[in-house]
VEXNU-584001 format. One record per residue (C-alpha): residue number from 1; residue in one letter; x, z, y. Coordinates in Angstrom, 1 decimal. Layout:
// VEXNU-584001
> k  r  east  up  north
> NUM  A  X  Z  Y
...
This chain:
// VEXNU-584001
> k  r  east  up  north
> 1  M  0.0  0.0  0.0
> 2  D  1.3  -0.9  3.4
> 3  N  1.8  2.3  5.4
> 4  T  3.8  0.8  8.3
> 5  T  1.0  1.9  10.7
> 6  H  2.0  5.5  10.1
> 7  E  5.0  7.5  11.3
> 8  R  7.0  7.6  8.2
> 9  L  9.5  10.1  6.8
> 10  L  11.8  9.1  4.0
> 11  I  12.7  11.4  1.2
> 12  V  15.8  10.3  -0.6
> 13  D  15.5  11.5  -4.2
> 14  F  18.7  12.7  -5.9
> 15  G  16.9  13.8  -9.1
> 16  S  15.5  17.2  -8.4
> 17  Q  12.5  18.1  -10.5
> 18  V  10.8  19.6  -7.3
> 19  T  11.4  16.7  -5.0
> 20  Q  7.6  16.0  -5.1
> 21  L  6.9  19.4  -3.6
> 22  I  8.8  18.3  -0.5
> 23  A  6.2  15.5  -0.2
> 24  R  3.4  18.0  -0.7
> 25  R  4.6  20.2  2.2
> 26  L  4.8  17.2  4.5
> 27  R  1.4  15.9  3.5
> 28  E  0.0  19.3  4.3
> 29  L  1.3  18.8  7.8
> 30  N  -0.4  15.3  8.1
> 31  V  3.0  13.6  7.9
> 32  Y  3.2  10.4  5.8
> 33  C  6.3  10.3  3.6
> 34  E  7.6  8.3  0.7
> 35  I  10.0  9.4  -2.1
> 36  H  12.6  6.7  -3.0
> 37  P  15.5  7.1  -5.5
> 38  Y  18.9  7.0  -3.8
> 39  Q  19.9  3.8  -5.6
> 40  N  17.1  1.9  -3.8
> 41  V  18.0  3.3  -0.4
> 42  T  20.3  0.5  0.9
> 43  D  21.2  -0.5  4.4
> 44  A  18.6  -3.2  4.2
> 45  F  16.0  -0.8  2.9
> 46  L  16.6  1.6  5.7
> 47  A  16.3  -1.1  8.3
> 48  D  13.0  -2.2  6.9
> 49  F  11.6  1.2  6.3
> 50  A  12.5  2.5  9.7
> 51  P  12.0  6.2  9.1
> 52  K  11.4  8.6  11.9
> 53  A  13.3  11.2  9.9
> 54  I  15.1  11.6  6.5
> 55  I  15.2  14.4  4.0
> 56  F  17.8  14.5  1.2
> 57  S  16.5  16.2  -1.9
> 58  G  18.2  18.5  -4.3
> 59  G  19.6  17.2  -7.6
> 60  P  21.5  18.1  -10.8
> 61  D  24.7  16.2  -10.2
> 62  S  27.9  17.4  -8.4
> 63  V  29.2  15.7  -5.2
> 64  T  32.7  16.6  -6.5
> 65  R  32.3  14.0  -9.3
> 66  D  33.5  10.5  -8.7
> 67  G  30.5  8.2  -8.6
> 68  S  28.0  11.0  -7.8
> 69  P  24.7  10.0  -6.0
> 70  R  25.1  9.3  -2.3
> 71  P  23.0  7.8  0.5
> 72  P  24.3  4.8  2.4
> 73  Q  26.5  5.7  5.4
> 74  S  24.1  3.9  7.7
> 75  A  21.6  6.8  7.1
> 76  Y  23.8  8.9  9.4
> 77  T  23.9  6.3  12.2
> 78  L  20.2  5.6  12.5
> 79  G  19.9  8.3  15.1
> 80  V  17.1  10.1  13.3
> 81  P  16.9  13.8  12.3
> 82  I  18.2  14.5  8.7
> 83  L  17.5  17.6  6.6
> 84  G  19.6  18.2  3.5
> 85  I  18.2  20.4  0.7
> 86  C  20.6  22.0  -1.8
> 87  Y  22.4  19.0  -3.3
> 88  G  21.4  17.2  -0.1
> 89  Q  23.3  19.8  1.9
> 90  Q  26.4  19.2  -0.2
> 91  V  26.1  15.5  0.2
> 92  M  26.0  15.8  4.0
> 93  M  29.0  18.1  4.1
> 94  Q  31.0  15.9  1.7
> 95  D  30.0  12.6  3.5
> 96  L  30.6  14.0  7.0
> 97  G  34.0  15.6  6.6
> 98  G  33.3  19.0  5.1
> 99  E  34.3  20.3  1.6
> 100  V  32.3  21.2  -1.5
> 101  H  33.7  23.2  -4.4
> 102  G  32.4  23.0  -7.9
> 103  G  31.4  25.8  -10.3
> 104  K  31.5  29.5  -9.8
> 105  I  34.4  30.0  -7.5
> 106  S  34.7  33.5  -6.2
> 107  G  36.3  34.9  -3.0
> 108  G  34.9  34.1  0.4
> 109  G  33.7  30.6  -0.3
> 110  G  30.6  31.6  -2.2
> 111  T  29.6  31.4  -5.8
> 112  A  26.8  29.9  -7.8
> 113  E  23.3  31.3  -7.1
> 114  F  20.1  31.0  -9.2
> 115  G  16.8  32.5  -8.4
> 116  R  15.6  34.8  -5.5
> 117  A  18.0  35.5  -2.7
> 118  F  17.7  36.7  0.9
> 119  V  19.1  34.9  3.9
> 120  T  20.0  36.6  7.2
> 121  P  20.3  34.8  10.6
> 122  Q  23.4  33.8  12.4
> 123  G  22.4  32.7  15.9
> 124  E  19.4  30.9  17.3
> 125  L  18.1  27.5  15.9
> 126  S  14.9  25.7  16.7
> 127  L  14.5  24.8  13.0
> 128  L  14.1  28.4  12.2
> 129  S  11.5  29.3  14.8
> 130  G  9.1  31.8  13.2
> 131  W  11.6  32.9  10.6
> 132  F  13.4  36.2  10.2
> 133  A  10.6  38.4  11.3
> 134  D  12.1  41.1  9.1
> 135  E  15.7  40.3  9.8
> 136  K  15.9  38.4  6.5
> 137  E  14.0  35.7  4.6
> 138  Q  13.4  35.4  0.9
> 139  V  14.4  32.0  -0.5
> 140  W  14.9  30.4  -3.9
> 141  M  18.5  29.3  -4.8
> 142  S  19.5  27.0  -7.6
> 143  H  23.1  25.7  -7.2
> 144  G  26.4  25.8  -9.0
> 145  D  28.5  24.0  -6.4
> 146  H  28.7  25.3  -2.9
> 147  V  29.9  24.3  0.6
> 148  A  33.4  25.6  1.2
> 149  K  34.0  24.0  4.6
> 150  L  31.6  22.8  7.2
> 151  A  31.6  19.2  8.4
> 152  P  32.7  18.8  12.1
> 153  G  29.9  19.5  14.5
> 154  F  28.0  21.9  12.2
> 155  E  27.5  25.6  12.8
> 156  V  26.3  28.4  10.5
> 157  Y  22.8  29.7  11.2
> 158  G  22.0  31.6  8.1
> 159  T  23.9  33.3  5.2
> 160  S  23.1  34.9  1.9
> 161  P  25.3  37.1  -0.3
> 162  N  26.6  34.2  -2.3
> 163  A  26.1  31.3  0.2
> 164  P  27.9  31.9  3.5
> 165  Y  26.7  28.5  4.6
> 166  A  23.0  28.9  3.5
> 167  I  21.7  27.3  6.7
> 168  T  23.8  24.9  8.8
> 169  G  23.0  22.6  11.7
> 170  D  24.5  20.0  14.0
> 171  T  22.1  20.2  16.9
> 172  A  23.7  17.4  18.8
> 173  R  22.8  14.9  16.1
> 174  N  19.7  16.8  14.8
> 175  F  21.3  17.1  11.4
> 176  Y  20.3  20.2  9.4
> 177  A  21.1  21.4  5.9
> 178  V  20.1  24.4  3.7
> 179  Q  21.4  25.5  0.4
> 180  F  18.1  26.8  -0.9
> 181  H  14.8  25.1  -1.7
> 182  P  12.1  25.7  1.0
> 183  E  9.6  23.5  -0.9
> 184  V  9.0  25.9  -3.8
> 185  H  6.6  28.9  -3.6
> 186  H  9.5  31.2  -4.3
> 187  T  10.5  30.6  -0.7
> 188  P  7.4  32.1  0.8
> 189  N  7.9  30.9  4.3
> 190  G  9.4  27.6  3.4
> 191  A  6.5  25.6  4.8
> 192  K  7.4  26.8  8.2
> 193  L  10.8  25.2  8.0
> 194  Y  9.3  21.8  7.2
> 195  E  6.8  22.3  10.0
> 196  N  9.7  23.0  12.5
> 197  F  11.6  20.0  11.2
> 198  V  8.8  17.5  11.7
> 199  R  8.1  19.0  15.1
> 200  L  11.8  18.5  16.0
> 201  A  11.6  14.9  14.7
> 202  G  8.6  14.2  17.0
> 203  F  5.9  13.6  14.4
> 204  S  2.3  13.6  15.7
> 205  G  0.7  14.2  12.3
> 206  D  -1.3  10.9  12.0
> 207  W  -1.7  11.1  8.2
> 208  T  -5.4  12.0  7.5
> 209  M  -7.8  11.2  4.7
> 210  G  -10.0  9.3  7.2
> 211  A  -7.0  7.1  8.0
> 212  Y  -6.1  6.7  4.4
> 213  R  -9.6  5.7  3.4
> 214  E  -9.7  2.9  6.0
> 215  Q  -6.2  1.7  5.0
> 216  A  -7.0  1.9  1.3
> 217  I  -10.2  -0.1  1.7
> 218  A  -8.4  -2.8  3.6
> 219  A  -5.6  -2.9  1.0
> 220  I  -8.1  -3.2  -1.9
> 221  R  -9.9  -6.1  -0.1
> 222  A  -6.6  -7.8  0.6
> 223  Q  -5.4  -7.4  -3.0
> 224  V  -8.6  -8.3  -4.7
> 225  G  -10.1  -11.0  -2.5
> 226  D  -13.2  -12.5  -4.1
> 227  K  -12.2  -11.6  -7.7
> 228  K  -13.7  -9.0  -9.9
> 229  V  -12.4  -5.6  -10.9
> 230  I  -13.0  -3.4  -13.9
> 231  C  -12.5  0.3  -13.5
> 232  G  -11.6  2.7  -16.2
> 233  L  -14.1  5.5  -15.6
> 234  S  -13.5  8.8  -17.4
> 235  G  -16.0  10.9  -15.3
> 236  G  -13.1  13.0  -14.0
> 237  V  -12.5  13.5  -10.3
> 238  D  -9.6  11.0  -10.1
> 239  S  -11.3  7.9  -11.7
> 240  S  -14.6  8.7  -10.0
> 241  V  -13.1  8.9  -6.5
> 242  A  -11.2  5.7  -7.3
> 243  A  -14.4  4.0  -8.4
> 244  V  -16.4  5.1  -5.3
> 245  L  -13.6  4.0  -3.0
> 246  I  -13.3  0.6  -4.6
> 247  H  -17.0  0.1  -4.7
> 248  E  -17.1  0.8  -1.0
> 249  A  -14.5  -1.8  -0.5
> 250  I  -15.8  -4.6  -2.7
> 251  G  -19.3  -3.6  -3.9
> 252  D  -20.6  -5.3  -7.0
> 253  Q  -17.3  -7.1  -7.6
> 254  L  -16.6  -3.8  -9.4
> 255  T  -17.7  -3.1  -12.9
> 256  C  -17.0  0.4  -14.3
> 257  V  -16.2  0.7  -18.0
> 258  F  -16.7  4.2  -19.4
> 259  V  -14.9  4.5  -22.7
> 260  D  -16.3  7.1  -25.0
> 261  H  -13.3  7.7  -27.2
> 262  G  -14.8  10.6  -29.2
> 263  L  -12.5  13.0  -27.3
> 264  L  -14.8  14.1  -24.6
> 265  R  -16.3  17.5  -23.9
> 266  Q  -19.8  18.5  -24.9
> 267  G  -22.5  16.4  -23.3
> 268  E  -20.0  14.6  -21.1
> 269  A  -20.8  11.0  -22.0
> 270  E  -24.5  11.4  -21.1
> 271  E  -23.7  13.1  -17.9
> 272  V  -21.2  10.5  -16.6
> 273  V  -23.4  7.5  -17.6
> 274  T  -26.5  9.0  -15.9
> 275  M  -24.6  9.9  -12.7
> 276  F  -23.0  6.6  -12.1
> 277  R  -25.8  4.4  -13.1
> 278  D  -28.6  6.3  -11.4
> 279  H  -26.9  8.1  -8.5
> 280  Y  -24.3  5.5  -7.4
> 281  N  -26.0  2.4  -8.7
> 282  M  -22.8  0.9  -9.9
> 283  P  -22.6  -1.7  -12.7
> 284  L  -21.5  0.4  -15.7
> 285  I  -20.6  -0.5  -19.3
> 286  H  -20.8  2.4  -21.8
> 287  A  -18.2  1.5  -24.4
> 288  D  -18.8  3.6  -27.5
> 289  E  -15.4  3.3  -29.2
> 290  Q  -15.3  6.7  -31.0
> 291  E  -14.7  5.2  -34.5
> 292  L  -11.8  3.0  -33.2
> 293  F  -9.9  5.8  -31.5
> 294  L  -10.5  8.5  -34.1
> 295  G  -9.7  6.1  -36.9
> 296  E  -6.3  5.2  -35.4
> 297  L  -5.6  8.9  -34.6
> 298  D  -6.3  10.0  -38.1
> 299  G  -3.3  11.7  -39.6
> 300  Q  -1.2  11.6  -36.4
> 301  S  0.3  14.9  -35.3
> 302  D  3.1  14.0  -32.9
> 303  P  2.0  14.5  -29.2
> 304  E  3.8  11.4  -27.8
> 305  T  2.5  9.2  -30.7
> 306  K  -1.1  10.4  -30.0
> 307  R  -0.7  9.7  -26.3
> 308  K  0.7  6.2  -26.9
> 309  I  -2.0  5.3  -29.4
> 310  I  -4.7  6.4  -26.9
> 311  G  -3.0  4.5  -24.1
> 312  R  -2.7  1.3  -26.2
> 313  L  -6.3  1.5  -27.3
> 314  F  -7.5  2.0  -23.8
> 315  I  -5.7  -1.2  -22.9
> 316  D  -7.3  -3.0  -25.9
> 317  V  -10.8  -1.8  -25.0
> 318  F  -10.4  -2.8  -21.3
> 319  Q  -9.1  -6.2  -22.4
> 320  K  -12.2  -6.7  -24.6
> 321  Y  -14.6  -6.0  -21.9
> 322  A  -12.6  -7.8  -19.2
> 323  N  -12.9  -10.9  -21.3
> 324  E  -16.7  -10.5  -21.1
> 325  I  -16.7  -10.2  -17.2
> 326  E  -16.2  -13.6  -15.7
> 327  G  -13.7  -13.6  -12.9
> 328  A  -12.3  -10.2  -13.8
> 329  E  -8.6  -10.2  -12.8
> 330  F  -7.9  -6.6  -11.9
> 331  L  -8.0  -3.2  -13.7
> 332  A  -8.5  -0.1  -11.5
> 333  Q  -7.2  3.3  -12.6
> 334  G  -7.2  6.7  -11.0
> 335  T  -3.5  7.2  -11.4
> 336  L  -2.1  10.0  -9.2
> 337  Y  1.3  10.7  -7.8
> 338  P  2.1  13.6  -10.2
> 339  D  1.3  11.3  -13.2
> 340  V  3.8  8.8  -11.9
> 341  I  6.5  11.4  -11.3
> 342  E  6.1  13.1  -14.7
> 343  S  6.1  9.8  -16.6
> 344  V  8.8  7.7  -14.9
> 345  S  12.3  8.9  -14.2
> 346  F  13.8  6.9  -11.4
> 347  S  15.9  4.0  -12.8
> 348  G  19.3  5.2  -13.8
> 349  G  18.8  8.5  -12.2
> 350  P  19.4  12.0  -13.5
> 351  S  15.8  13.3  -13.5
> 352  V  14.0  13.3  -16.9
> 353  T  10.7  12.1  -18.2
> 354  I  8.4  15.2  -18.9
> 355  K  5.7  13.3  -20.9
> 356  S  4.1  10.0  -20.8
> 357  H  0.7  9.5  -19.2
> 358  H  -1.7  7.0  -20.8
> 359  N  -2.4  5.4  -17.4
> 360  V  1.1  5.0  -16.1
> 361  G  3.8  2.4  -16.6
> 362  G  2.0  -0.9  -15.9
> 363  L  0.2  -3.3  -18.2
> 364  P  1.4  -5.6  -21.0
> 365  E  1.7  -9.2  -20.0
> 366  K  -0.8  -10.2  -22.7
> 367  M  -3.6  -8.4  -20.9
> 368  G  -3.5  -10.8  -18.0
> 369  L  -4.9  -8.2  -15.5
> 370  K  -3.3  -6.8  -12.4
> 371  L  -3.5  -3.1  -11.5
> 372  V  -5.4  -1.6  -8.7
> 373  E  -4.4  2.0  -8.2
> 374  P  -5.6  3.2  -4.8
> 375  L  -4.8  6.9  -5.5
> 376  R  -1.3  6.4  -6.8
> 377  E  0.3  7.9  -3.7
> 378  L  -2.0  11.0  -3.6
> 379  F  -1.8  14.5  -5.1
> 380  K  -4.9  16.1  -6.7
> 381  D  -6.0  18.1  -3.6
> 382  E  -5.7  15.0  -1.5
> 383  V  -7.9  13.1  -3.9
> 384  R  -10.5  15.9  -3.5
> 385  A  -10.2  15.6  0.3
> 386  L  -10.7  11.8  0.0
> 387  G  -13.8  12.5  -2.2
> 388  T  -15.2  14.6  0.5
> 389  E  -14.5  11.9  3.0
> 390  L  -16.4  9.4  0.8
> 391  G  -19.4  11.8  0.6
> 392  L  -19.1  12.9  -3.1
> 393  P  -21.0  16.2  -3.6
> 394  A  -18.8  19.3  -3.4
> 395  S  -19.9  20.5  -6.9
> 396  F  -18.5  17.3  -8.4
> 397  I  -15.3  17.2  -6.3
> 398  G  -14.6  20.8  -7.4
> 399  R  -14.7  20.0  -11.1
> 400  H  -11.6  21.0  -13.1
> 401  P  -9.2  18.2  -14.0
> 402  F  -9.8  16.6  -17.4
> 403  P  -7.0  14.5  -18.9
> 404  G  -7.4  10.9  -19.9
> 405  P  -6.5  11.5  -23.5
> 406  G  -9.2  14.2  -23.5
> 407  L  -9.4  16.7  -26.3
> 408  A  -6.6  15.0  -28.2
> 409  I  -4.0  16.9  -26.3
> 410  R  -5.9  20.2  -26.7
> 411  C  -5.8  19.8  -30.5
> 412  P  -2.1  20.2  -31.5
> 413  G  -1.4  18.8  -34.9
> 414  E  -3.7  16.4  -36.7
> 415  I  -7.0  15.5  -35.1
> 416  T  -10.1  15.7  -37.2
> 417  R  -13.8  15.4  -36.4
> 418  E  -14.3  18.9  -37.6
> 419  K  -11.7  20.4  -35.3
> 420  L  -13.1  18.3  -32.3
> 421  D  -16.6  19.7  -33.0
> 422  I  -15.3  23.2  -33.1
> 423  L  -13.2  22.7  -30.0
> 424  R  -16.2  21.3  -28.0
> 425  K  -18.4  24.3  -28.8
> 426  A  -15.6  26.8  -28.0
> 427  D  -14.8  25.1  -24.7
> 428  A  -18.5  25.1  -23.7
> 429  V  -18.7  28.8  -24.3
> 430  Y  -15.5  29.5  -22.3
> 431  I  -16.6  27.4  -19.3
> 432  D  -20.0  29.0  -19.4
> 433  Q  -18.3  32.4  -19.3
> 434  I  -16.2  31.4  -16.3
> 435  R  -19.2  30.2  -14.4
> 436  K  -21.3  33.2  -15.3
> 437  H  -18.6  35.5  -13.9
> 438  G  -18.3  33.4  -10.7
> 439  L  -14.7  32.4  -11.4
> 440  Y  -14.9  28.6  -11.7
> 441  D  -13.9  27.7  -8.2
> 442  D  -10.9  30.2  -8.3
> 443  I  -9.4  28.4  -11.2
> 444  W  -7.6  25.0  -11.1
> 445  Q  -8.1  24.2  -14.7
> 446  A  -9.5  26.0  -17.8
> 447  F  -9.9  24.9  -21.4
> 448  V  -9.6  25.8  -25.0
> 449  A  -6.9  24.5  -27.3
> 450  I  -7.6  24.7  -31.1
> 451  L  -4.4  25.7  -32.9
> 452  P  -3.0  24.0  -36.0
> 453  V  -3.2  27.2  -38.0
> 454  R  -5.8  29.1  -39.9
> 455  T  -5.9  32.9  -39.9
> 456  V  -7.5  35.5  -42.1
> 457  G  -10.4  37.5  -40.6
> 458  V  -13.2  39.7  -41.6
> 459  M  -16.8  39.0  -40.5
> 460  G  -19.5  41.2  -41.9
> 461  D  -18.3  42.2  -45.3
> 462  G  -16.7  38.9  -46.0
> 463  R  -13.2  37.4  -45.7
> 464  T  -12.8  34.4  -43.3
> 465  Y  -10.0  31.9  -43.2
> 466  D  -10.7  29.9  -40.0
> 467  F  -8.9  28.4  -37.0
> 468  A  -7.3  30.3  -34.1
> 469  C  -7.8  29.1  -30.6
> 470  A  -6.0  29.6  -27.3
> 471  L  -7.7  30.0  -23.9
> 472  R  -5.9  28.5  -21.0
> 473  A  -6.7  29.0  -17.3
> 474  V  -4.3  28.3  -14.4
> 475  T  -4.2  28.4  -10.6
> 476  S  -2.4  25.6  -8.8
> 477  V  -2.4  23.6  -5.6
> 478  D  -1.3  20.2  -6.8
> 479  G  -0.7  20.5  -10.6
> 480  M  3.1  20.3  -10.2
> 481  T  3.5  24.0  -10.7
> 482  A  0.9  26.6  -12.0
> 483  D  0.4  30.2  -12.8
> 484  Y  -1.9  31.6  -15.4
> 485  Y  -5.2  33.1  -14.1
> 486  P  -5.2  37.0  -14.3
> 487  F  -8.5  37.5  -16.2
> 488  S  -9.5  41.1  -16.8
> 489  H  -9.3  42.4  -20.3
> 490  E  -13.0  43.0  -20.2
> 491  F  -13.6  39.3  -19.5
> 492  L  -11.2  38.2  -22.2
> 493  G  -12.8  40.5  -24.8
> 494  E  -16.3  39.4  -23.9
> 495  T  -15.3  35.7  -24.1
> 496  A  -13.5  36.2  -27.4
> 497  T  -16.5  37.9  -28.9
> 498  R  -18.9  35.1  -27.8
> 499  I  -16.6  32.4  -29.2
> 500  I  -16.2  34.1  -32.6
> 501  N  -19.9  34.9  -32.8
> 502  E  -21.2  31.5  -31.6
> 503  V  -18.6  29.0  -32.9
> 504  Q  -18.4  28.6  -36.6
> 505  G  -14.8  27.8  -37.6
> 506  I  -12.9  30.1  -35.2
> 507  N  -12.1  33.7  -36.1
> 508  R  -9.2  34.5  -33.7
> 509  V  -8.9  34.0  -29.9
> 510  T  -5.6  34.2  -27.9
> 511  Y  -4.9  33.8  -24.1
> 512  D  -2.0  31.6  -22.9
> 513  I  -0.1  33.3  -20.1
> 514  T  2.6  30.7  -19.7
> 515  S  3.3  29.4  -16.2
> 516  K  4.3  25.8  -15.3
> 517  P  7.3  25.6  -15.5
> 518  P  8.5  26.3  -18.1
> 519  G  5.3  25.2  -19.9
> 520  T  3.0  22.3  -18.9
> 521  I  -0.7  22.9  -18.1
> 522  E  -1.9  21.1  -21.2
> 523  W  -0.7  22.0  -24.6
> 524  E  0.5  18.4  -25.3
């Protein structure tokens, strides 16, 4: 999508797993930004992109290594503010005439630092306006290398016990660098630093969902022309917002295909079909493909294999129905930015693929369809804001996320129809409990996973040998990080009792208290 009408900030990605959180902080400030891997940021790219400011991300490499990731030297001569984060600070120092030492070197020059630390101020700096109310600021450090000598023009503005150059700046050039990560929630006041940086850079904050809506509609019309689009509709917030947005852009040129793959929640197929046919009056094909999907998944237990089977079959099903729609040349998907980030490591870079997403990675040439992905640049909370902008009801926009592979990734091990039926019933009880206790809107996502293990139990006077299940509920802002929801023991006990009493096939209930990271939100 062409975003040249917005003031733009460039984030040069050196491979940090939390680079995306920098973008989130900036989007919250109504600043449009793009993340680009350092290999793609050439002199020509910079001239074309024309950023109003630049941020260098963290990364796992060492600037002391020959061939380590670097930005082009022209980044420093554009005359725009630059902020270096962790590895980004070390890159700036090394490139501009300072020194960086590798490893845990003791004695005056600082040592490695991982986890919580406290920074104290050294002088006044506009970047730090609103910081240090208590004479120190909690931050999150994650570095082995450290700056040993500042580049000419830089001064120290903050120190920590193991990072004497924790905050540095060259105010004449508007270059700033910090050793910690202000984008993560472990740096509680980190958002203020980004707010100060974009203010120093002169951003007006012109990135809004109203502007994005108009821009996205124009981009869809320009891409599609008079051709037809089929949209993969799951009934979740992402695909639904994408469908409504595209329908607003091109009307009946859009046909939605709702694929019932047999991996949906209880009553979901009927709910989705009724809502879109009756309420939104969109052309909708209800593709009942349960036997196809469940047949291919039979006997499969590897999570990546299951995801890839589902992704391949989605493509096959869309191809089949696209062939029946004359003039269909495009496939629309509700792909989000976190999906892209988790699935695709930047080419040749040091970041790693977390897991594949069924709707990421392009289309096979044989399909003959081009992708329309109007939400690809957005995070989940931005999609909800766009849904509000488009007039979708609040009750619908607030629905918990539901993954494209559906219950397949909540059923570790082999998938059977018996396990899916048990899982649907347990999930329905769990969500009913959450709603009954008024907790639904406080939780980002909640679901039941049926575990690939049977356990011995006693019900009445008899022995049972049934499945165990795990309850999962997390709080999050954008799905990139998450904490488990702190249910009371009373709630958990009541919910476990209901599931065991009402769902035949489960005799043991556990609660998953893993955060993300180190876990993911879904079990697979």
